[in-house]
C-alpha positions, -999 to +999 in steps of 0.1 A: -165+066-267-175+100-254-155+126-248-132+123-217-151+151-202-188+152-213-209+136-193-240+110-213-274+113-200-307+101-207-336+117-208-375+098-205-400+121-208-437+111-228-448+153-234-436+166-265-428+204-241-415+189-215-397+173-232-381+204-255-378+224-220-358+195-209-337+196-236-330+229-231-323+230-202-293+204-210-282+226-237-269+248-212-241+228-203-219+218-230-202+190-212-234+175-218-242+148-247-283+141-242-307+111-259-338+117-254-369+084-248-400+087-248-413+052-235-401+031-204-389+005-231-370+021-255-344+041-227-340+003-209-331-011-244-302+016-245-287+013-211-254-007-231-248+021-241-237+031-206-253+067-198-241+082-159-275+098-154-303+091-165-341+117-160-371+096-151-407+108-158-430+094-131-455+094-157-450+067-181-476+049-212-460+016-209-445+015-173-439+038-142-410+056-131-406+029-101-398+002-125-378+023-146-358+028-111-357-010-104-346-018-138-320+001-143-305-006-114-305-038-118-290-030-144-260-012-134-261+004-093-242+031-106-262+044-128-280+076-114-316+083-116-333+116-111-367+114-109-391+142-119-427+138-110-459+165-117-470+158-083-449+166-048-459+136-029-431+128-003-443+093+007-429+080-029-405+105-029-390+084+003-399+055-019-379+060-043-352+072-029-348+045-005-349+021-040-316+043-054-327+073-062-302+098-065-334+129-069-365+137-065-375+168-087-415+183-085-422+200-124-423+239-105-412+272-115-376+256-095-369+228-118-347+240-140-325+255-113-327+222-091-320+198-125-292+214-131-281+219-096-287+186-091-268+170-121-231+193-111-235+172-078-243+139-096-213+151-120-195+155-086-202+123-076-194+106-106-162+120-111-149+107-074-167+074-081-140+074-112-113+082-092-114+058-071-121+027-093-090+043-111-069+045-080-085+011-075-074-001-110-040+019-101-030+002-067-040-035-077-013-030-111+011-014-089+014-046-061+010-077-092+038-098-085+059-091-114+061-056-109+061-047-072+081-079-064+118-079-082+142-105-079+148-140-096+171-160-072+161-192-057+155-175-020+126-149-041+115-184-064+104-195-032+089-169-021+065-161-049+052-199-049+037-193-011+029-160-019+006-182-049-007-193-019-015-168+004-035-154-023-061-181-031-073-180+008-081-157+036-053-179+061-037-151+079-001-145+066+037-141+093+060-122+074+094-124+081+131-110+079+157-083+085+141-043+082+142-033+049+139-067+034+100-042+017+078-069+040+049-042+039+053-046+001+050-083+004+018-079+026+002-056-001+008-078-033-014-105-014-041-080-004-039-068-038-044-099-057-068-116-036-104-113-038-104-081-006-081-059-033-116-037-036-121-034-003-090-017+027-055-023+034-051-010+068-008-008+083+000-004+112+032-001+124+034-011+164+068-001+167+061+034+157+027+038+185+035+045+218+025+019+240-002+037+263-017+045+229-020+013+204-053-001+220-076+028+210-055+033+177-065-010+170-098-014+186-116+023+194-126+045+223-162+055+230-161+096+237-153+102+275-136+063+277-101+082+294-090+117+295-090+138+258-111+111+249-137+136+229-156+119+202-157+085+196-127+066+174-130+038+159-103+015+157-072-001+130-098-029+125-133-014+119-113+002+098-102-029+080-136-045+085-143-070+048-101-058+045-071-070+055-051-054+081-011-055+086+004-058+114+038-046+115+065-048+138+044-074+162+070-085+180+070-053+195+038-058+215+033-060+252+021-092+269-009-074+281-018-063+244-014-096+235-038-110+251-061-089+249-053-090+207-056-130+208-091-127+221-101-102+193-088-127+168-105-160+188-139-145+194-134-122+158-152-090+176-141-066+196-157-039+215-143-002+220-126+013+246-153+026+271-183+009+253-207-022+252-214-027+222-196-057+205-182-052+164-184-086+148-153-088+123-149-099+094-105-087+089-076-110+073-050-105+093-007-103+080+015-095+103+055-089+104+081-089+122+124-089+122+123-103+152+122-148+159+092-149+176+096-188+187+125-170+203+108-149+217+080-170+231+109-189+245+126-160+269+089-153+274+086-118+257+055-134+233+027-157+241+029-189+231-009-192+223-011-158+202+020-171+183+003-200+172-022-181+164-006-155+140+018-186+126-005-192+094+012-196+066+048-182+071+067-161+044+110-154+054+122-130+037+161-132+032+180-104+026+197-088+001+233-103+006+217-138+001+198-127-035+232-126-061+221-103-083+189-099-073+211-071-058+215-051-097+177-060-107+169-041-081+192-009-078+181-007-119+146-010-115+151+018-083+173+038-107+149+042-133+122+048-111+142+078-094+152+096-127+115+089-133+100+107-107+126+136-107+123+142-149+158+132-149+172+116-178+178+080-177+205+073-164+229+033-163+251+017-140+287+015-154+299-025-148+324-013-120+294+004-110+275-029-106+306-045-094+310-024-065+274-028-054+275-069-056+305-066-035+283-046-002+266-067+021+236-043+023+227-043+062+195-025+054+184-047+032+165-031+002+158+000+017+193+007+019+199+000-014+173+027-027+191+055-009+224+047-022+214+045-060+191+079-053+226+093-036+242+082-068+220+089-092+223+130-079+263+129-072+268+116-111+285+139-137+267+126-163+239+101-175+263+069-160+269+064-129+305+047-116+320+029-085+328+070-072+295+078-078+279+054-046+285+061-018+278+035+017+269+047+050+254+022+068+259+014+111+279-012+110+283-035+146+316-032+159+336-060+150+308-077+124+330-088+092+307-120+089+278-104+068+301-100+032+311-131+020+350-125+016+380-145+008+399-151+036+428-128+022+405-105+023+386-109+061+425-112+074+425-071+059+392-061+073+405-069+105+437-056+106+423-020+093+394-030+124+423-029+148+448+001+132+414+026+133+407+016+170+443+016+184+454+052+168+472+032+139+496+020+166+513-012+143+533-027+179+499-027+200+481-041+176+501-066+164+504-077+201+468-084+203+463-097+171+492-122+179+517-116+145+542-100+133+549-061+122+560-074+088+523-093+079+507-059+089+527-037+062+529-065+043+485-065+041+482-027+041+512-027+008+491-055-008+456-037-002+470-009-014+467+010+018+497+027+019+480+063+041+478+037+070+515+027+066+524+064+060+506+069+101+518+042+118+530+048+152+559+034+167 
């Protein structure tokens, strides 16, 4: 195991004098750990030690520099090979660079500075590649089913079964569910658990793009295609080449663009706006919408042929209110994550706080729960969240009382309270509208400990 910040270099050189010069050059940087070899075979036999960089003398006693280069690249194409030659031959240099050499350096008075500069640049590339690989691994781990998707309800077990089927092939997936149920999380989980996980994942929210820009955003355009098109632009489909494109809120797309999207999906190719060149596509498509696309087809708002093209494997995400105690599992996860991200001590939800969370209907689903939990963590005076720290600020449609599973008594109270608020606490008017006696209203107010309404009521 090498120290974290060091880079291991092999140097392959059969001239003892020049080898000493190279070792001197490497010694100028304490972060370089080098090992010397005099024959190609000896160097190749030690590739299992995983050097990051190898300098290779072009003329060796047992094989040519080109042969060594080919064998190194066959073993590990990520190893950076720097060819050092006594002769400056442009044709040879070009050939070696085509074969994968990182650089071609001639032995002259500039060798020292050029070699150090080349190694420095190579190290930057290595760091960048390592960072990218680390991020890819982190993202892949983040979107493993058991880490990115939380829930143990029957409805979520069905989702898990569908996800397992989705990752086995490249079938188009259509995800439906209310706003805030986590459709993009599901799309990412499919991508990062599939054989395309090393390829791009490109998400496009069609509802967030001005309608006159969607075509250019998706399919790209050539320079001068329209006013303001100063340069060529690669569209999202091309960005997602070999990977996955996620079209969120597909139900918001206008009919004329639906026709163009249908053609791209059918032909697996596109032509940028203002261009003639045909771009072949190899892209997996995942779409999502909060709308019922079958109903949109019936209403004439969505093309039937596109609907069947996109349906693929349908995954319906349940609303949070339908997931029972998943609410608490998600709440605890979100609370732990918020505390960690904000360098706060770990916090817990009291039993009564948990009961309050379970009674709410969450019209904004997981997205709303996240906001509620984060606010409660800020409002709490200590490391335990109490009911008074939890605040719900959802926007309700007037008269929508049926989103929660309540008793008839509780629903009756909700209705009475709603009408009192609407009619300035005029008990007589509310009694007439609901066709009940005033005493019934007062009884409910008293029983439900809403004495403030009784005090404010007018006669």
